[in-house]
C-alpha positions as CSV (number, residue, x, y, z in Angstrom):
1,M,92.2,109.0,68.1
2,T,90.3,111.9,69.3
3,D,89.8,110.4,72.8
4,Q,93.6,109.8,72.8
5,A,94.2,113.2,71.8
6,R,91.7,114.8,74.5
7,A,93.2,112.5,77.1
8,A,96.7,114.0,76.4
9,L,95.4,117.5,76.2
10,V,94.3,117.2,79.8
11,E,97.6,115.5,80.9
12,R,99.5,118.5,79.5
13,L,96.9,120.9,81.5
14,R,97.4,118.9,84.9
15,S,101.2,119.7,84.7
16,Q,100.5,123.6,84.7
17,D,100.5,124.9,88.2
18,R,97.4,126.9,87.9
19,L,95.4,123.9,86.8
20,D,94.7,121.5,89.8
21,D,90.9,121.6,90.0
22,E,90.0,117.9,89.0
23,R,86.5,118.6,88.3
24,V,87.6,121.1,85.5
25,L,90.0,119.0,83.8
26,D,87.5,116.1,84.0
27,A,85.1,118.6,82.1
28,I,87.7,119.6,79.8
29,G,88.4,115.6,79.2
30,T,84.5,115.0,78.6
31,V,83.6,117.8,76.0
32,P,84.8,116.7,72.4
33,R,86.4,119.8,71.1
34,H,86.9,118.6,67.7
35,E,82.8,118.8,67.6
36,F,83.2,122.6,68.1
37,V,85.9,123.7,65.7
38,P,85.4,124.1,61.8
39,D,86.0,121.1,59.9
40,E,89.2,122.3,58.2
41,R,90.7,122.8,61.6
42,R,89.7,119.5,63.4
43,N,93.1,118.3,63.2
44,R,94.3,120.9,65.6
45,A,91.3,120.6,68.1
46,Y,93.4,119.3,70.8
47,V,96.5,121.8,70.4
48,D,96.2,124.2,73.4
49,S,95.7,127.2,71.3
50,P,92.6,129.5,70.2
51,L,91.4,128.6,66.6
52,P,89.5,130.7,64.0
53,I,85.8,130.0,64.0
54,G,84.5,132.6,61.6
55,E,83.0,136.2,62.0
56,G,86.4,137.3,63.2
57,Q,86.0,135.2,66.4
58,T,88.1,132.4,68.2
59,I,87.5,129.5,70.0
60,S,89.8,129.9,73.4
61,A,92.7,127.9,74.1
62,P,91.9,125.0,76.3
63,H,94.0,126.1,79.3
64,M,92.3,129.5,79.2
65,V,88.9,127.7,79.3
66,A,90.2,125.8,82.2
67,I,91.7,128.9,84.2
68,M,88.5,130.8,83.8
69,A,86.3,127.9,85.0
70,T,88.8,127.4,88.0
71,L,88.6,131.1,89.0
72,L,84.7,131.0,88.8
73,D,84.8,128.3,91.4
74,L,81.7,126.6,89.2
75,R,79.3,124.4,91.2
76,P,76.4,122.0,90.1
77,G,73.1,123.9,90.0
78,D,74.9,127.5,89.7
79,R,73.1,129.7,87.4
80,V,75.5,131.0,84.6
81,L,75.4,133.8,82.2
82,E,78.2,133.7,79.4
83,I,78.6,136.8,77.1
84,G,80.2,135.5,73.8
85,T,78.9,132.0,72.9
86,G,81.4,131.8,69.8
87,C,81.2,128.1,68.8
88,G,79.5,126.9,72.1
89,Y,82.7,124.9,73.5
90,H,83.3,127.0,76.6
91,A,79.4,127.1,77.3
92,A,79.6,122.9,77.0
93,V,82.5,123.1,79.4
94,T,80.6,125.2,81.8
95,A,77.7,122.8,81.5
96,E,79.7,119.9,82.4
97,L,80.3,121.6,85.8
98,V,76.8,123.2,86.5
99,G,74.3,121.3,84.4
100,A,73.3,122.3,80.8
101,E,69.9,123.7,82.1
102,H,71.6,126.3,84.2
103,V,73.8,127.8,81.4
104,Y,72.7,131.1,79.5
105,S,74.9,132.5,76.5
106,V,74.6,135.3,74.6
107,E,76.1,135.6,71.0
108,Y,76.3,138.9,69.0
109,H,76.5,137.1,65.7
110,D,73.4,135.3,64.6
111,S,75.3,132.9,62.6
112,L,77.5,131.8,65.3
113,A,74.6,131.5,67.6
114,D,72.9,129.3,65.5
115,T,75.9,127.1,64.7
116,A,76.6,126.8,68.7
117,R,73.0,125.7,69.2
118,E,73.4,123.1,66.5
119,R,76.7,121.8,68.0
120,L,75.6,121.8,71.7
121,T,72.7,119.9,70.6
122,A,74.6,117.2,68.7
123,T,77.1,116.9,71.5
124,G,74.1,116.4,74.3
125,Y,74.3,120.0,75.5
126,E,70.9,121.0,74.1
127,D,69.7,122.2,77.4
128,V,72.1,125.3,77.3
129,S,70.0,128.4,76.6
130,V,71.7,130.4,73.6
131,R,70.2,133.6,72.1
132,A,71.6,136.3,69.8
133,G,71.8,139.8,70.8
134,D,73.9,142.3,72.6
135,G,76.1,140.7,75.2
136,K,76.6,144.1,77.0
137,Q,72.8,144.0,77.9
138,G,73.2,140.5,79.5
139,W,70.2,138.3,79.7
140,P,67.7,139.9,82.2
141,D,64.8,137.1,81.9
142,H,67.1,134.5,83.7
143,A,68.8,136.8,86.4
144,P,70.1,136.8,89.1
145,Y,73.2,134.5,88.1
146,D,75.6,133.0,90.4
147,R,78.2,133.3,88.1
148,A,78.7,135.5,84.9
149,Y,81.7,135.7,82.6
150,L,82.9,137.2,79.0
151,T,84.6,135.4,76.6
152,C,85.8,138.6,74.7
153,A,87.5,141.7,76.0
154,A,85.5,145.0,77.3
155,P,87.0,148.2,78.2
156,E,85.0,147.9,81.6
157,L,82.6,145.5,83.0
158,P,79.0,145.9,81.2
159,R,76.7,147.5,84.2
160,A,73.9,145.2,83.2
161,V,76.0,142.1,83.5
162,V,77.2,142.9,86.9
163,D,73.5,144.3,88.0
164,Q,72.1,140.6,86.8
165,T,74.7,138.9,89.2
166,R,73.4,138.1,92.6
167,P,75.1,139.6,95.9
168,G,78.2,137.3,96.7
169,G,78.2,136.2,92.9
170,L,81.4,136.4,90.7
171,V,82.0,138.3,87.3
172,L,85.0,137.2,85.3
173,A,86.3,139.1,82.3
174,P,89.1,140.3,80.0
175,L,89.4,144.1,80.8
176,G,91.2,146.6,78.7
177,D,93.1,147.2,75.4
178,E,96.7,146.9,75.7
179,P,97.4,144.7,77.7
180,Q,94.3,143.1,78.6
181,R,93.7,141.6,82.2
182,L,91.8,138.9,83.6
183,V,89.8,140.5,86.2
184,R,87.5,138.7,88.7
185,V,84.9,140.6,90.6
186,R,82.9,139.6,93.6
187,R,79.7,141.6,93.9
188,R,79.2,142.7,97.6
189,A,75.9,143.0,99.2
190,D,76.1,146.6,99.1
191,G,76.5,146.6,95.4
192,S,80.2,147.6,95.7
193,L,82.9,145.4,93.8
194,E,85.8,143.6,95.2
195,R,88.5,143.1,92.4
196,E,91.2,140.7,91.9
197,A,93.5,140.6,88.5
198,H,94.6,137.4,87.3
199,G,97.5,138.2,84.7
200,A,97.7,139.3,81.2
201,V,95.3,137.8,78.5
202,R,94.6,138.2,74.8
203,F,90.6,138.0,73.9
204,V,88.8,139.4,70.7
205,P,87.0,142.7,71.5
206,L,83.2,142.7,72.9
207,Q,80.9,143.9,70.4
């Protein structure tokens, strides 16, 4: 039943104009989202909406995960920094696209980081690296990154995350308060930033 529900979700996403990257859709169709949501919400795992996961956090709607993966143009072997592990679902989708060993994720809440590690391991993504810490500081140990993204809204891009992204690399984040905007930034060789806005979004705030 979950396989059918996941396939139906992918078909709904495919019908949306912005979601035409088949690699991304295949990743959404591969990752068992029901394994990443709290047990009491598994019956809604394949509804295209965010769901609470505890600590005031949510698992992003599948269409938003797909949009972000598409905008980041993720390729096999890309080294990726994620700020805001949450339950680990977004990291698993990223792992499908670049390889689990290339994904580094920082989660503010110890309890969520622990649960994410357990769920990633249980679903075959044990090579994703997760640590609890302050996402605003990034994860310098594994820099430089080809891609970086935030799953939580920040007033502005964390300087450390930008600095840990290689020249030519991309950073994607919800920025602002009301309204939030999804902003993609390319870091130029001289350190300056080329910005593009990609619509209004609503994310929990960066802590």
